[in-house]
C-alpha positions in Angstrom: 0.0 -0.1 -0.5 1.6 3.0 -1.3 2.0 6.2 1.4 -0.8 8.7 1.7 1.0 12.4 0.6 0.1 15.3 1.3 -0.6 18.4 -1.2 3.0 19.0 -1.8 3.6 15.8 -2.4 5.4 15.0 0.9 4.7 12.3 3.2 2.0 13.1 5.6 2.9 13.6 8.6 6.2 16.0 7.6 4.1 18.7 8.1 3.5 18.3 11.4 7.4 17.5 12.3 8.1 20.9 9.9 5.5 23.4 12.3 7.0 22.2 15.6 10.4 22.5 13.8 9.1 25.9 13.0 7.7 26.8 16.2 10.6 25.2 17.8 12.8 27.9 15.7 10.4 31.2 16.1 10.5 30.4 20.5 14.5 30.2 19.9 14.4 33.6 18.0 11.9 35.3 20.5 14.4 34.4 23.3 17.5 35.3 21.1 15.6 38.5 20.6 14.4 38.9 24.6 18.2 38.6 25.3 19.6 40.9 22.8 17.4 43.4 24.1 17.9 43.0 27.9 22.2 43.2 27.0 21.6 46.8 25.2 19.2 47.8 28.1 21.7 46.8 30.5 24.6 48.2 28.4 22.4 51.5 28.3 22.2 51.5 31.4 26.2 50.4 32.4 27.1 53.8 30.3 24.5 55.8 31.6 25.6 55.1 35.3 29.2 54.2 34.8 31.1 56.4 31.6 28.8 59.8 31.4 29.7 60.6 34.4 33.1 60.3 34.1 33.1 61.9 30.6 34.2 65.9 31.9 36.9 64.4 33.7 38.6 62.2 30.4 37.9 65.4 28.7 39.9 67.5 30.9 42.8 64.5 31.3 42.7 64.4 27.7 43.3 68.7 27.2 45.8 69.0 30.0 48.4 66.0 28.7 47.4 67.7 25.1 48.8 70.9 26.7 51.6 69.5 28.3 52.4 67.9 24.9 52.1 71.4 23.2 54.5 73.2 25.1 57.4 70.3 25.0 57.1 70.6 21.5 57.3 74.3 21.3 60.7 73.9 23.7 62.1 71.3 21.8 61.2 74.2 18.3 62.8 77.0 20.2 65.6 74.9 21.6 66.6 73.5 17.9 66.4 77.2 16.5 69.7 78.0 19.1 67.6 79.8 21.7 69.1 79.3 25.0 66.9 77.9 27.8 65.7 80.6 30.5 66.9 83.6 28.5 64.1 86.4 27.3 64.6 85.5 23.9 63.1 81.7 25.1 60.4 82.5 26.7 59.5 85.0 23.4 60.6 82.1 21.3 57.8 80.3 23.3 55.2 82.7 23.1 55.8 82.8 19.2 55.4 79.8 18.8 52.1 79.6 20.4 51.0 82.5 18.6 51.9 81.0 15.7 50.0 77.8 16.6 46.7 79.3 17.7 46.2 81.2 14.1 46.9 77.4 12.5 44.6 75.9 14.6 42.0 78.8 14.0 42.7 78.5 10.4 42.3 74.4 10.3 38.5 75.2 12.3 37.5 77.7 9.8 38.2 75.9 6.6 35.9 72.9 8.6 33.2 74.3 9.5 31.9 73.9 5.8 
């Protein structure tokens, strides 16, 4: 006796197994989606509670380091130009380099506004 077939030509009972598989896949998909949303929610809470409050402190520290690096660069270039440390000429050299750097930074900022 030949096996009974469904409209798609598959053996009878295949649709039931397929239905159970898709039901299981759907549940797993829903569980994974819920877990991902929960992870995102937890990360947002963590970011708000621990990261955002430290941003001003991190920005200030970065700015302090930047200022120190620029001062060291300016002193290096004045020494490279042969100006001795501790002289009035050295102080003027530092001021001139600082003024030059500010002009360049302003020019770059002005050009990047567009």
